[in-house]
C-alpha positions in Angstrom: -16.6 17.9 -7.9 -18.5 19.8 -5.3 -17.4 18.2 -2.0 -13.8 17.1 -1.5 -14.5 15.8 2.0 -16.7 13.1 0.4 -14.8 12.5 -2.8 -11.5 11.8 -1.1 -12.6 8.9 1.1 -14.8 7.6 -1.7 -11.9 7.5 -4.1 -9.6 5.9 -1.4 -12.3 3.2 -0.8 -12.6 2.5 -4.5 -8.8 2.4 -5.0 -8.3 0.0 -2.0 -11.3 -2.3 -2.6 -10.4 -5.9 -3.2 -12.7 -7.6 -5.7 -12.5 -9.3 -9.0 -12.5 -6.1 -11.1 -10.4 -4.0 -8.7 -7.8 -3.2 -11.4 -10.6 -1.9 -13.7 -12.0 0.2 -10.8 -8.6 1.6 -10.1 -8.0 2.5 -13.7 -11.4 4.3 -13.8 -10.5 6.3 -10.7 -7.1 7.3 -12.0 -8.7 8.3 -15.3 -11.3 10.4 -13.4 -8.6 12.2 -11.4 -6.6 13.0 -14.5 -9.5 14.9 -16.1 -10.4 17.1 -13.1 -10.5 20.8 -13.9 -8.1 23.2 -12.1 -10.4 24.1 -9.3 -9.6 24.4 -5.6 -11.8 21.4 -4.9 -9.8 19.3 -7.4 -6.5 20.4 -5.8 -7.9 19.5 -2.4 -8.8 16.0 -3.5 -5.5 15.3 -5.3 -3.5 16.8 -2.5 -5.3 14.7 0.1 -4.9 11.5 -2.0 -1.1 12.3 -2.4 -0.8 12.4 1.4 -2.9 9.2 1.9 -0.8 6.3 3.4 -3.6 3.7 3.0 -2.1 0.5 1.6 -3.3 -0.5 -1.9 -2.7 -3.5 -4.2 -2.2 -2.2 -7.8 -3.4 -4.0 -10.9 -3.3 -7.6 -11.8 0.4 -7.9 -10.8 -0.6 -7.2 -7.2 2.2 -4.8 -6.4 1.9 -3.1 -3.0 1.9 0.7 -2.6 0.1 3.4 -0.7 -2.7 5.4 -2.2 -0.4 8.5 -2.3 2.3 6.6 -4.2 -0.2 5.2 -6.6 -1.8 8.6 -7.3 1.7 10.1 -7.7 2.9 7.5 -10.1 -0.4 7.0 -12.1 -2.0 10.4 -12.3 0.0 13.4 -11.0 1.9 14.2 -14.3 -1.2 13.6 -16.4 -3.3 15.7 -14.0 -0.9 18.6 -14.3 -0.8 18.2 -18.1 -4.6 18.2 -18.3 -4.9 21.3 -16.0 -2.5 23.2 -18.3 -4.4 22.1 -21.4 -7.7 23.1 -19.7 -6.3 26.6 -19.0 -4.9 26.9 -22.5 -8.3 26.0 -24.0 -10.2 28.3 -21.7 -7.8 31.2 -22.6 -8.4 30.6 -26.4 -12.1 30.4 -25.9 -12.2 33.7 -24.0 -10.0 35.4 -26.6 -12.3 34.2 -29.4 -15.4 35.4 -27.4 -16.8 31.9 -27.2 -17.5 32.2 -23.5 -18.9 35.1 -21.5 -17.5 34.3 -18.1 -13.8 34.6 -17.2 -13.1 30.9 -16.7 -9.4 31.2 -17.6 -8.8 33.9 -15.0 -10.7 31.9 -12.4 -8.6 28.8 -13.2 -5.4 30.8 -12.9 -6.6 32.4 -9.7 -7.2 29.0 -8.2 -3.6 28.0 -9.0 -2.3 31.3 -7.6 -4.2 30.8 -4.3 -2.2 27.6 -3.7 1.1 29.3 -2.9 2.4 32.8 -2.2 3.4 34.8 -5.2 7.0 34.5 -6.4 9.1 37.4 -7.3 10.0 35.9 -10.7 6.5 36.4 -12.0 6.1 40.0 -13.2 3.0 39.6 -15.4 -0.4 41.0 -14.5 -2.3 38.9 -12.0 -4.6 37.4 -14.6 -1.8 36.1 -16.9 -0.1 32.8 -16.2 2.0 30.6 -18.5 2.2 26.9 -18.4 5.7 27.1 -16.7 4.3 29.5 -14.1 1.5 27.0 -13.4 3.9 24.1 -12.9 6.2 26.3 -10.8 3.4 27.3 -8.5 2.1 23.7 -8.1 5.6 22.3 -7.4 6.1 24.9 -4.6 2.6 24.2 -3.1 2.6 22.4 0.2 -0.1 20.0 -1.1 2.3 18.3 -3.5 4.7 15.8 -2.0 6.4 15.3 -5.3 8.8 18.1 -6.3 8.5 18.7 -10.1 11.7 19.7 -12.0 10.6 22.7 -14.0 14.2 23.5 -14.9 14.3 20.5 -17.3 11.0 21.7 -18.9 12.5 25.2 -19.4 15.7 23.9 -21.0 13.8 21.9 -23.7 
């Protein structure tokens, strides 16, 4: 995704379109959002959609919500999970020498740029665990939903 300023209104339009296959279109949009890589452009798009108050009718049942509520309930958790999986896979590939560029460090840097550093993270700047990733995203002003990382830590 190269241009969030085009992607956001396009996705909003697709999510709010009313036609015979609207629920299929919504499902495809949610699926596309889930599989975005952890780049600043992806965070911009998801953050903008989370703040979007455009009304939308969801699925065949026709329940009413806003785009932000729909994105939060249908994709946010999966998006975070996929970002963590993407970073884990990139880290493994780099350790095994399968890639020559530092995509793991770039992904982590993108996440670190979202919020100021916290004092609880004492690792080198290029190291980030999954819990650090979730903690940073939950404190980011882009995210309306506050994630409960404490429950993740206690498991």
